[in-house]
Backbone bond lengths (Angstrom), bond angles and torsions (degrees), N, CA, C in turn:
res aa  C-N    CA-C-N  psi(-1)  N-CA   C-N-CA  omega(-1)  CA-C   N-CA-C  phi
1 M - - - 1.465 - - 1.490 108.86 -
2 T 1.234 121.03 118.31 1.488 124.13 -178.41 1.456 108.55 -97.25
3 T 1.374 117.10 111.23 1.479 119.58 -177.13 1.525 110.43 -128.96
4 D 1.357 120.11 -7.69 1.433 121.50 -166.44 1.452 108.60 -84.48
5 S 1.321 115.64 125.35 1.532 122.22 173.90 1.472 106.97 -120.50
6 T 1.380 120.19 10.13 1.447 121.99 -174.99 1.451 114.06 -104.38
7 G 1.382 118.55 -10.15 1.436 126.33 -167.68 1.460 113.36 64.93
8 R 1.290 118.56 30.36 1.478 124.48 -176.58 1.526 113.50 -115.52
9 A 1.339 113.90 20.96 1.472 115.78 177.93 1.538 109.24 -83.55
10 F 1.279 116.86 119.58 1.460 122.98 -178.01 1.579 110.30 -53.41
11 A 1.261 115.21 -51.77 1.409 120.17 -173.08 1.570 116.00 -67.53
12 E 1.283 116.33 -11.05 1.502 119.47 176.04 1.492 112.39 -89.70
13 L 1.364 115.47 -7.93 1.494 119.78 173.06 1.523 112.81 -69.54
14 T 1.344 116.25 148.78 1.508 120.18 168.96 1.473 102.25 -83.83
15 A 1.420 111.41 162.63 1.498 114.35 -178.87 1.477 117.37 -61.60
16 P 1.456 119.82 -41.52 1.472 115.38 171.38 1.520 117.67 -60.45
17 R 1.378 119.76 -29.65 1.417 119.18 -179.19 1.556 109.32 -73.99
18 V 1.313 121.68 -20.88 1.463 121.55 175.50 1.507 109.16 -58.47
19 T 1.271 115.76 -48.18 1.436 118.79 175.97 1.491 118.51 -69.41
20 A 1.318 118.93 -28.96 1.348 126.44 174.21 1.514 115.50 -71.83
21 E 1.275 115.37 -38.62 1.471 124.57 -167.26 1.547 110.78 -96.09
22 L 1.265 120.99 -39.17 1.488 126.88 -170.22 1.512 105.91 -99.95
23 G 1.421 110.98 131.87 1.500 115.99 175.89 1.596 105.62 -137.08
24 E 1.264 116.24 -174.33 1.448 122.19 -177.12 1.503 112.23 -60.84
25 C 1.306 122.45 -22.32 1.397 126.80 175.97 1.491 118.01 -86.08
26 S 1.342 110.12 -10.32 1.551 115.87 178.42 1.540 112.17 -73.88
27 V 1.234 119.14 153.80 1.512 126.04 177.43 1.520 106.35 -122.98
28 V 1.318 110.64 125.69 1.482 119.37 173.33 1.559 106.24 -92.77
29 C 1.217 111.65 128.15 1.506 120.58 -177.32 1.629 107.05 -107.13
30 L 1.267 115.30 125.20 1.483 115.03 175.84 1.536 109.87 -115.38
31 P 1.360 119.85 116.94 1.429 122.61 176.06 1.512 109.85 -76.48
32 L 1.329 115.11 130.75 1.463 121.51 -178.38 1.473 108.75 -120.56
33 G 1.326 118.14 123.15 1.403 122.17 -176.61 1.590 111.32 -126.79
34 S 1.311 114.83 -146.48 1.430 124.78 178.46 1.529 111.87 -157.75
35 T 1.283 114.84 170.37 1.437 124.52 169.16 1.554 108.95 -126.06
36 E 1.328 115.78 100.72 1.476 119.75 -168.16 1.550 114.40 -160.96
37 Q 1.260 117.47 161.33 1.491 121.96 -178.60 1.569 105.53 -61.85
38 H 1.307 110.25 135.35 1.500 118.61 167.00 1.547 109.19 -128.90
39 G 1.276 118.44 53.30 1.424 119.70 179.76 1.421 114.43 76.23
40 P 1.319 125.92 -175.56 1.354 128.23 173.58 1.551 120.23 -77.55
41 H 1.362 115.32 -7.11 1.378 121.10 -169.48 1.471 116.55 -117.90
42 L 1.333 117.23 -1.84 1.504 120.07 178.84 1.509 108.67 -131.85
43 P 1.325 117.19 146.19 1.474 122.23 -174.99 1.513 111.81 -69.28
44 L 1.301 113.62 160.70 1.507 119.74 175.78 1.462 115.11 -56.45
45 D 1.316 121.15 -31.24 1.328 123.93 -173.40 1.585 112.20 -97.26
46 T 1.331 118.60 29.17 1.423 122.10 -178.14 1.457 114.10 -59.66
47 D 1.343 121.54 -44.88 1.427 126.67 -178.17 1.484 108.94 -65.49
48 T 1.364 120.73 -34.63 1.458 120.65 -178.43 1.481 107.47 -75.71
49 V 1.310 119.03 -36.63 1.565 119.17 -179.66 1.619 104.36 -63.10
50 I 1.280 116.63 -50.27 1.473 116.32 -175.57 1.523 109.03 -57.61
51 A 1.354 118.58 -51.37 1.453 118.93 -179.14 1.528 111.50 -58.18
52 E 1.347 124.35 -51.50 1.315 126.07 -173.50 1.502 114.31 -65.70
53 R 1.377 116.84 -46.99 1.436 121.85 -176.58 1.540 109.21 -67.89
54 F 1.254 113.59 -36.93 1.532 116.71 -179.84 1.479 108.72 -65.50
55 A 1.383 114.42 -40.20 1.490 118.16 179.63 1.449 112.19 -58.72
56 H 1.327 119.21 -41.54 1.521 120.50 -177.30 1.532 105.02 -71.65
57 R 1.359 117.60 -42.12 1.429 114.97 179.55 1.508 114.33 -63.44
58 L 1.316 116.22 -30.77 1.489 120.26 175.86 1.565 109.26 -63.24
59 T 1.361 116.71 -45.32 1.427 119.38 179.09 1.534 112.96 -53.78
60 A 1.307 112.49 -43.17 1.441 119.15 -179.18 1.537 111.36 -69.03
61 H 1.369 118.47 -36.63 1.380 126.71 -177.44 1.497 113.49 -64.27
62 V 1.358 113.61 -39.03 1.537 123.44 -174.07 1.475 110.88 -99.35
63 A 1.428 121.19 3.72 1.512 121.68 -175.02 1.574 105.94 -57.41
64 G 1.277 108.76 143.28 1.529 117.52 178.53 1.531 113.53 84.75
65 R 1.347 110.89 -8.08 1.591 114.78 -177.53 1.539 106.80 -122.91
66 H 1.275 118.63 -35.58 1.475 125.15 -177.04 1.445 110.39 -135.11
67 D 1.313 118.61 139.73 1.495 128.80 179.87 1.589 107.56 -91.11
68 L 1.322 116.21 82.04 1.498 117.86 -171.24 1.538 106.27 -110.15
69 W 1.418 114.21 130.78 1.468 121.57 174.23 1.479 112.16 -118.72
70 V 1.344 120.52 140.23 1.503 123.89 -174.49 1.427 106.13 -106.75
71 G 1.458 113.50 119.49 1.462 117.46 172.93 1.553 109.34 -81.86
72 P 1.428 115.54 174.78 1.446 118.07 174.49 1.430 111.65 -61.18
73 A 1.369 112.44 145.83 1.498 118.49 -177.84 1.615 112.30 -75.63
74 L 1.227 114.00 152.02 1.452 119.87 177.81 1.541 103.17 -100.16
75 P 1.303 121.45 120.18 1.474 123.87 -173.50 1.396 115.95 -95.89
76 Y 1.378 116.58 6.57 1.463 123.29 -177.58 1.509 109.79 -121.62
77 G 1.349 122.63 142.30 1.313 122.89 171.48 1.522 116.66 -146.85
78 L 1.358 119.35 -146.84 1.445 121.45 -178.69 1.507 105.74 -102.90
79 S 1.296 120.92 106.65 1.408 124.67 -178.06 1.566 118.15 -132.67
80 P 1.417 113.51 41.73 1.395 115.60 179.76 1.480 115.78 -61.76
81 E 1.376 118.29 -22.60 1.393 119.43 177.00 1.500 117.19 -67.49
82 H 1.334 115.25 -13.75 1.398 123.28 179.42 1.508 114.71 -115.78
83 A 1.278 110.57 7.96 1.624 115.16 -172.96 1.441 112.03 -62.86
84 R 1.303 122.94 -27.26 1.477 121.60 178.58 1.523 116.02 -76.70
85 T 1.360 117.49 3.04 1.421 121.87 -176.18 1.444 109.50 -105.37
86 P 1.320 121.66 138.37 1.460 125.35 -178.51 1.554 110.74 -53.35
87 G 1.250 122.89 140.25 1.452 124.01 175.05 1.461 116.74 91.22
88 T 1.383 120.27 -13.70 1.401 121.27 -176.91 1.500 109.88 -80.44
89 V 1.324 117.93 129.38 1.481 123.17 179.62 1.568 102.95 -119.97
90 T 1.335 116.59 117.75 1.487 121.08 -177.52 1.514 111.21 -123.06
91 L 1.409 112.13 141.31 1.415 115.26 170.94 1.572 111.55 -92.00
92 D 1.331 119.05 162.09 1.449 118.29 169.42 1.415 114.21 -83.97
93 L 1.336 118.17 163.97 1.467 123.11 -175.01 1.519 114.49 -55.61
94 R 1.351 115.41 -49.57 1.357 121.35 -175.10 1.583 112.21 -61.48
95 L 1.450 115.26 -47.49 1.415 116.82 175.48 1.513 114.11 -60.71
96 Y 1.356 116.16 -40.95 1.408 117.92 -175.64 1.542 113.44 -64.93
97 A 1.324 115.22 -41.26 1.462 119.95 175.50 1.537 111.77 -65.44
98 E 1.325 122.22 -40.61 1.419 121.36 175.70 1.505 115.13 -67.79
99 L 1.436 112.97 -31.54 1.418 114.91 -179.39 1.585 112.25 -69.67
100 I 1.396 115.82 -41.95 1.445 119.11 178.85 1.476 112.71 -69.71
101 T 1.329 115.37 -34.41 1.464 117.71 175.30 1.451 114.02 -66.85
102 K 1.382 119.07 -39.00 1.444 121.24 176.97 1.450 113.11 -71.24
103 L 1.355 121.16 -34.51 1.471 120.51 175.27 1.506 113.79 -66.08
104 V 1.392 116.93 -41.81 1.380 116.48 174.07 1.602 113.48 -63.19
105 D 1.246 109.52 -43.45 1.510 115.96 176.13 1.611 111.43 -52.35
106 E 1.244 116.97 -46.52 1.406 125.11 179.60 1.588 112.11 -62.80
107 Y 1.301 114.77 -42.35 1.523 118.93 177.00 1.506 110.07 -61.50
108 V 1.318 114.11 -51.42 1.462 123.62 178.02 1.485 115.97 -56.43
109 R 1.417 111.90 -39.44 1.475 114.84 179.55 1.517 114.21 -76.40
110 S 1.373 118.37 -31.18 1.471 120.85 -169.10 1.577 108.92 -99.47
111 T 1.287 119.96 -3.10 1.475 124.48 176.49 1.544 108.37 -133.89
112 S 1.335 112.64 178.35 1.503 120.60 175.79 1.440 110.38 -101.27
113 I 1.300 122.59 13.76 1.534 124.40 -179.90 1.495 112.08 -63.19
114 R 1.352 116.43 146.51 1.523 117.19 175.70 1.510 107.70 -123.34
115 S 1.368 119.90 15.41 1.488 121.63 175.10 1.450 112.35 -146.43
116 V 1.365 113.93 148.66 1.480 116.85 179.09 1.559 105.42 -138.29
117 L 1.289 115.16 137.29 1.434 124.40 178.01 1.518 106.42 -114.77
118 L 1.350 115.80 117.97 1.478 122.19 177.86 1.530 106.06 -97.43
119 I 1.291 118.14 117.91 1.449 125.59 178.10 1.476 107.25 -98.57
120 N 1.336 116.51 109.60 1.393 118.86 -179.04 1.506 120.80 -105.71
121 G 1.297 117.92 127.21 1.412 122.09 -173.91 1.459 113.33 -101.69
122 H 1.349 122.30 -0.28 1.388 126.12 -174.28 1.542 110.27 -127.93
123 G 1.381 115.17 120.69 1.470 120.83 -178.52 1.503 115.49 -61.38
124 G 1.335 118.73 -27.79 1.453 124.41 178.15 1.508 111.94 -70.25
125 N 1.356 119.56 -14.36 1.434 121.18 175.94 1.523 115.32 -81.34
126 R 1.364 108.96 -22.17 1.465 115.67 -164.28 1.579 119.90 -58.99
127 G 1.319 118.49 -40.31 1.448 123.31 175.08 1.499 113.11 -54.65
128 A 1.417 116.06 -51.32 1.395 122.11 179.97 1.525 110.91 -62.17
129 L 1.249 120.87 -44.88 1.364 126.82 -176.99 1.507 112.55 -64.42
130 E 1.251 117.90 -38.80 1.497 123.85 176.45 1.474 107.50 -59.13
131 A 1.247 120.97 -41.95 1.487 121.84 176.99 1.490 116.22 -70.28
132 L 1.289 109.55 -40.58 1.492 118.30 -175.23 1.516 111.64 -65.31
133 V 1.375 121.86 -38.01 1.462 120.58 -175.93 1.521 110.37 -66.00
134 H 1.477 118.08 -30.47 1.408 117.92 173.00 1.489 112.61 -62.35
135 Q 1.393 113.93 -44.00 1.450 123.11 -176.52 1.570 109.63 -63.56
136 L 1.304 115.71 -45.45 1.424 124.33 179.95 1.505 109.84 -58.77
137 R 1.337 117.32 -46.21 1.462 117.19 -178.72 1.488 111.88 -64.03
138 H 1.361 116.91 -40.91 1.446 118.03 178.19 1.469 120.06 -75.85
139 S 1.362 115.67 -31.75 1.406 117.37 179.44 1.523 114.77 -82.30
140 H 1.451 116.02 -28.32 1.413 116.82 -173.61 1.583 110.13 -113.98
141 G 1.365 120.32 -9.23 1.343 119.78 179.91 1.544 113.56 70.04
142 I 1.300 116.28 31.87 1.479 121.33 -173.42 1.585 105.57 -120.78
143 T 1.341 113.44 165.63 1.435 117.31 168.16 1.536 111.48 -92.26
144 A 1.286 114.21 121.51 1.453 124.54 -179.15 1.474 110.33 -120.08
145 C 1.282 112.98 143.87 1.599 120.15 -174.91 1.514 109.87 -152.67
146 V 1.225 119.35 139.16 1.530 122.32 168.97 1.453 111.40 -105.97
147 L 1.385 118.60 130.24 1.411 123.60 175.62 1.583 109.97 -115.10
148 H 1.289 113.82 129.10 1.515 116.07 -176.61 1.559 104.78 -114.30
149 P 1.350 115.24 101.99 1.429 121.08 -172.51 1.575 113.24 -54.28
150 A 1.321 113.98 -52.29 1.565 118.51 -178.18 1.433 110.69 -57.33
151 A 1.358 118.84 -49.55 1.434 124.42 -179.97 1.531 110.09 -65.06
152 L 1.206 119.82 -35.88 1.465 125.09 -177.25 1.550 109.04 -67.31
153 A 1.373 119.72 -27.64 1.428 122.44 -178.75 1.588 108.52 -87.38
154 V 1.255 119.39 -34.01 1.475 121.55 -178.20 1.622 109.83 -57.16
155 G 1.247 114.11 136.15 1.494 115.25 -179.68 1.547 110.66 93.94
156 R 1.334 115.77 -23.71 1.474 120.05 177.47 1.489 115.41 -96.15
157 V 1.395 110.95 -23.11 1.482 119.40 -178.71 1.542 105.82 -134.39
158 P 1.394 116.60 123.64 1.439 121.24 -178.72 1.598 108.72 -65.88
159 I 1.322 115.18 125.90 1.481 121.21 173.59 1.525 112.91 -90.50
160 G 1.343 114.52 -38.46 1.504 124.30 -178.65 1.564 110.95 78.28
161 G 1.146 116.63 179.27 1.462 120.92 -175.07 1.492 116.46 91.15
162 E 1.326 120.69 171.23 1.458 118.00 -177.23 1.507 109.41 -110.00
163 M 1.288 121.22 -2.08 1.476 123.62 -177.34 1.479 108.35 -97.32
164 P 1.387 117.68 137.68 1.462 117.74 169.16 1.508 113.55 -68.83
165 E 1.289 119.44 149.30 1.449 125.05 -177.97 1.500 111.27 -93.41
166 V 1.350 116.02 109.51 1.438 118.95 -178.31 1.525 108.99 -118.46
167 H 1.339 121.97 -48.01 1.392 124.76 -176.11 1.483 114.68 -157.97
168 A 1.357 114.41 125.53 1.441 126.28 175.04 1.574 117.87 61.59
169 G 1.396 112.60 19.98 1.447 117.85 -177.00 1.529 109.80 -93.97
170 V 1.255 120.01 -143.18 1.457 125.56 -177.15 1.478 109.90 -64.38
171 L 1.324 125.45 -41.07 1.405 126.96 -178.86 1.468 115.96 -59.51
172 E 1.346 115.14 -56.49 1.464 118.20 -177.34 1.484 112.27 -72.89
173 T 1.371 118.16 -29.45 1.415 120.62 178.43 1.477 111.71 -69.87
174 A 1.377 114.99 -40.67 1.519 121.06 173.02 1.572 110.34 -54.97
175 L 1.298 113.89 -50.92 1.533 119.58 -174.57 1.591 107.25 -63.98
176 M 1.250 120.12 -35.17 1.460 123.42 -179.08 1.572 108.10 -73.63
177 L 1.327 119.36 -35.74 1.389 123.53 177.82 1.562 111.93 -62.87
178 A 1.359 112.43 -36.14 1.417 120.04 172.96 1.509 120.01 -76.51
179 L 1.348 114.84 -30.00 1.414 121.30 -174.13 1.576 112.91 -102.81
180 D 1.220 118.40 -36.50 1.518 121.82 -176.51 1.579 110.43 -147.13
181 P 1.330 119.10 61.04 1.499 120.21 -167.08 1.562 111.84 -67.28
182 D 1.252 119.15 -21.16 1.480 118.12 -177.74 1.594 113.13 -67.67
183 R 1.375 114.38 -20.98 1.455 117.02 -177.28 1.495 111.19 -108.22
184 V 1.359 116.78 20.71 1.467 118.40 173.21 1.566 104.10 -102.04
185 R 1.387 115.17 122.56 1.470 120.77 176.04 1.427 118.24 -113.48
186 L 1.375 114.09 79.71 1.461 117.14 -179.85 1.492 113.27 -62.99
187 D 1.257 117.23 -25.11 1.504 124.21 -177.20 1.554 108.55 -65.35
188 L 1.330 121.05 -17.78 1.393 120.31 -179.85 1.544 115.45 -95.12
189 L 1.316 116.82 2.51 1.463 121.31 176.26 1.581 107.90 -69.31
190 P 1.280 112.45 147.72 1.514 117.26 -179.85 1.511 105.55 -83.86
191 G 1.392 110.72 152.88 1.563 120.32 -176.35 1.551 106.79 -77.04
192 K 1.282 122.11 54.95 1.388 126.00 -177.56 1.470 112.89 -109.24
193 E 1.376 121.75 158.88 1.419 123.39 177.93 1.536 107.42 -83.92
194 F 1.376 118.19 125.65 1.454 122.16 -178.53 1.528 108.22 -98.44
195 A 1.271 121.75 -25.28 1.555 120.55 -177.58 1.424 108.88 -90.07
196 D 1.307 116.96 70.71 1.552 123.81 177.38 1.493 107.58 -98.84
197 L 1.372 116.92 114.84 1.454 122.19 -176.01 1.517 111.44 -62.11
198 G 1.372 118.47 -25.91 1.396 117.31 176.06 1.452 115.51 -69.02
199 R 1.408 115.10 -30.42 1.466 118.89 177.33 1.545 107.19 -72.17
200 R 1.326 118.55 -39.38 1.374 120.75 176.16 1.498 118.23 -54.60
201 G 1.355 115.73 -33.55 1.483 120.78 173.26 1.466 113.08 -69.26
202 A 1.467 114.16 -42.52 1.433 117.57 -179.55 1.466 110.73 -69.60
203 I 1.273 120.75 -34.36 1.599 122.79 177.98 1.526 104.50 -61.59
204 G 1.348 118.33 -48.21 1.386 120.64 -178.36 1.526 115.06 -56.08
205 H 1.337 113.81 -40.62 1.495 119.58 -174.57 1.444 111.61 -81.54
206 L 1.390 118.82 -40.17 1.455 120.66 -173.89 1.479 117.56 -95.01
207 V 1.358 116.54 -22.47 1.420 120.36 -176.24 1.541 116.38 -115.67
208 L 1.363 118.63 -41.35 1.341 119.70 -171.69 1.558 112.72 -104.89
209 D 1.307 121.02 -10.03 1.499 118.03 175.46 1.518 112.48 -61.18
210 R 1.317 114.96 120.75 1.489 122.70 178.50 1.459 112.42 -73.83
211 G 1.381 119.78 -15.46 1.404 120.34 -178.25 1.535 117.60 -89.35
212 V 1.350 112.48 -4.98 1.555 116.55 -179.32 1.523 108.10 -151.67
213 T 1.307 120.23 143.91 1.463 121.75 173.03 1.502 113.10 -111.35
214 W 1.317 118.41 127.86 1.463 120.41 179.34 1.478 110.73 -120.43
215 P 1.344 117.85 139.40 1.397 120.38 175.76 1.542 115.14 -74.01
216 W 1.267 117.59 71.15 1.461 121.90 -170.84 1.557 108.29 -82.40
217 T 1.324 111.98 160.75 1.531 119.81 -179.21 1.512 109.62 -128.50
218 S 1.356 114.13 148.91 1.441 120.27 -175.29 1.568 114.08 -76.22
219 D 1.364 111.67 -5.42 1.478 114.97 -178.62 1.507 111.28 -95.61
220 D 1.286 114.61 7.53 1.513 123.69 -173.23 1.504 103.16 -81.79
221 P 1.348 120.52 113.24 1.518 120.94 -178.20 1.592 112.07 -68.50
222 T 1.266 120.12 -9.49 1.444 118.67 171.52 1.553 112.21 -79.71
223 L 1.331 116.63 -13.47 1.413 119.95 177.52 1.533 113.38 -109.79
224 S 1.326 120.67 -35.44 1.433 124.44 -168.81 1.430 118.94 -129.94
225 V 1.266 121.04 155.53 1.425 127.06 166.32 1.535 109.55 -117.70
226 A 1.275 115.43 112.39 1.495 124.93 179.65 1.566 110.94 58.27
227 G 1.361 114.32 33.95 1.443 118.70 -179.92 1.493 112.54 89.81
228 V 1.198 119.70 -8.46 1.557 120.66 179.35 1.531 111.52 -91.40
229 I 1.322 114.34 127.89 1.431 122.55 -179.14 1.478 105.01 -120.66
230 G 1.301 116.79 86.47 1.504 122.70 179.57 1.453 109.38 162.17
231 G 1.363 114.78 -161.13 1.489 119.80 -177.98 1.515 109.33 -76.39
232 D 1.332 112.51 169.52 1.444 124.51 -177.72 1.525 109.28 -56.38
233 P 1.355 119.14 116.79 1.443 117.10 175.47 1.458 121.75 -58.10
234 R 1.328 111.87 -20.54 1.510 116.33 178.77 1.500 115.49 -67.72
235 R 1.278 112.62 -12.16 1.480 119.35 176.61 1.575 111.96 -80.87
236 A 1.249 115.06 -17.04 1.499 119.61 -179.99 1.481 115.57 -68.47
237 T 1.347 117.65 140.10 1.447 121.06 -177.67 1.505 109.21 -132.92
238 P 1.294 118.19 157.36 1.504 119.87 177.65 1.531 109.33 -62.84
239 K 1.250 115.95 -36.19 1.504 118.83 177.12 1.497 117.47 -59.39
240 L 1.373 111.24 -40.12 1.418 116.41 175.82 1.492 112.13 -69.66
241 G 1.282 117.91 -33.28 1.451 123.82 179.07 1.591 108.06 -66.06
242 Q 1.326 115.95 -45.89 1.453 116.49 178.53 1.505 114.18 -63.53
243 Q 1.333 114.68 -37.52 1.508 119.91 177.12 1.571 107.94 -60.52
244 L 1.324 116.04 -48.56 1.377 121.07 -179.19 1.613 111.55 -59.66
245 I 1.266 115.45 -45.59 1.498 120.47 174.40 1.548 114.59 -57.62
246 S 1.308 110.07 -45.23 1.498 117.21 -179.85 1.560 111.39 -61.95
247 A 1.343 114.41 -42.69 1.446 114.88 -180.00 1.540 112.28 -69.53
248 A 1.319 114.89 -35.37 1.441 116.90 178.01 1.608 110.36 -67.16
249 L 1.334 114.49 -41.17 1.517 117.74 176.44 1.453 112.34 -54.35
250 N 1.375 114.34 -50.21 1.503 116.68 -179.19 1.425 113.80 -61.56
251 A 1.396 120.94 -38.75 1.361 123.26 177.28 1.512 111.71 -70.56
252 G 1.381 118.46 -33.35 1.402 121.23 172.21 1.587 117.29 -61.57
253 M 1.285 113.33 -24.76 1.466 119.18 -179.57 1.501 107.95 -64.48
254 H 1.454 112.80 -45.22 1.470 116.99 177.78 1.557 113.75 -66.67
255 V 1.292 116.21 -31.57 1.411 116.51 178.21 1.628 109.13 -67.81
256 L 1.307 116.26 -39.16 1.487 117.10 178.99 1.616 107.73 -68.46
257 D 1.278 116.03 -36.49 1.512 117.20 178.18 1.542 109.97 -58.85
258 R 1.276 115.36 -37.65 1.456 121.19 -177.08 1.574 105.93 -72.93
259 I 1.292 122.88 -40.61 1.456 126.44 175.34 1.444 109.86 -59.51
260 D 1.389 116.52 -46.40 1.447 117.75 178.37 1.507 112.98 -56.79
261 T 1.332 115.29 -44.51 1.396 117.80 -179.26 1.572 110.50 -65.60
262 A 1.326 119.69 -37.27 1.466 124.76 -177.90 1.545 110.37 -66.53
263 T 1.362 114.04 -27.28 1.484 117.93 -172.98 1.516 110.98 -109.91
264 S 1.394 117.38 23.97 1.415 123.30 174.81 1.546 106.66 -59.08
265 P 1.383 116.79 150.94 1.583 114.08 179.18 1.486 115.36 -45.27
266 G 1.410 119.03 -43.80 1.461 119.97 -175.87 1.545 113.19 -64.25
267 T 1.267 111.07 -44.82 1.505 118.53 -179.07 1.493 110.86 -69.06
268 S 1.322 114.99 -44.48 1.550 117.07 173.03 1.564 114.82 -52.82
269 E 1.285 110.32 -48.83 1.554 116.14 -177.67 1.494 111.25 -63.64
270 T 1.446 117.07 -38.91 1.483 119.42 177.66 1.534 110.45 -62.06
271 L 1.365 120.78 -40.74 1.378 128.80 175.95 1.582 111.37 -53.44
272 R 1.280 108.42 -54.26 1.525 116.95 179.88 1.535 112.99 -61.23
273 R 1.320 120.15 -38.44 1.400 120.79 -174.87 1.635 105.04 -74.23
274 H 1.306 114.88 -36.15 1.484 118.55 -172.71 1.539 109.81 -74.76
275 H 1.330 115.84 -34.99 1.454 117.66 -176.60 1.495 115.57 -106.26
276 G 1.315 112.25 -5.27 1.515 116.64 176.62 1.537 110.00 83.46
277 P 1.321 112.99 165.78 1.500 114.17 -179.53 1.564 110.06 -72.79
278 H 1.409 109.91 143.58 1.457 112.96 178.33 1.598 112.84 -86.49
279 T 1.261 117.81 129.31 1.360 120.10 175.57 1.512 117.53 -125.09
């Protein structure tokens, strides 16, 4: 997927340029997505598209203030909630954790960077990544952070509607209309009612309740219509998508400011002394 217009794609560098371009103040950004059902109207790689294209937009947004480089996107994640649907490819938890840890290990080994920003496009990856950034900080002595573009925009831009946005609804459809509109097929949506208040209650209890965790599935008719868990995607617009992206980019600037502070020379040296050299 070629999306870089900033000249900040890590994989496009030659080996000598890695040493010349990346230093301790550089941030390697790893887009993390998934390959899973997104209803009848969005492609399987929706989460990967959102993560990768947002990452490149973020590099342009912070240019001149932060030295951000975008690594190749990881198009597979943790998607057991969609595993019963054709096309979904999911990793298991142990393999996913080992893969992310190894990727970060290799970037730290092969460059002089001291910070990594994981840009996550898939909600199902979130729990594992929250634990992993703590582990990476302690095992590698680096600054590690996870940024969730869609969640970062929610609350900053009104989406409207009565249904919470979980999967393939107004939120993700709007983002895709802004990022990759040619692959959004609203004409393939069924002529069904999406704003069912009964489903809203089930979503609240089974998916969003912070007091209990259920192994929910997207083929559960009490939660979804045609794999969509959220508002009617036909309400999504490219304008809304651009507003969501802009809000997330502005919030992302503050995230990078914090990373920059955390990886200042004194802080970085303190981390290395505390955790020891990484080998």
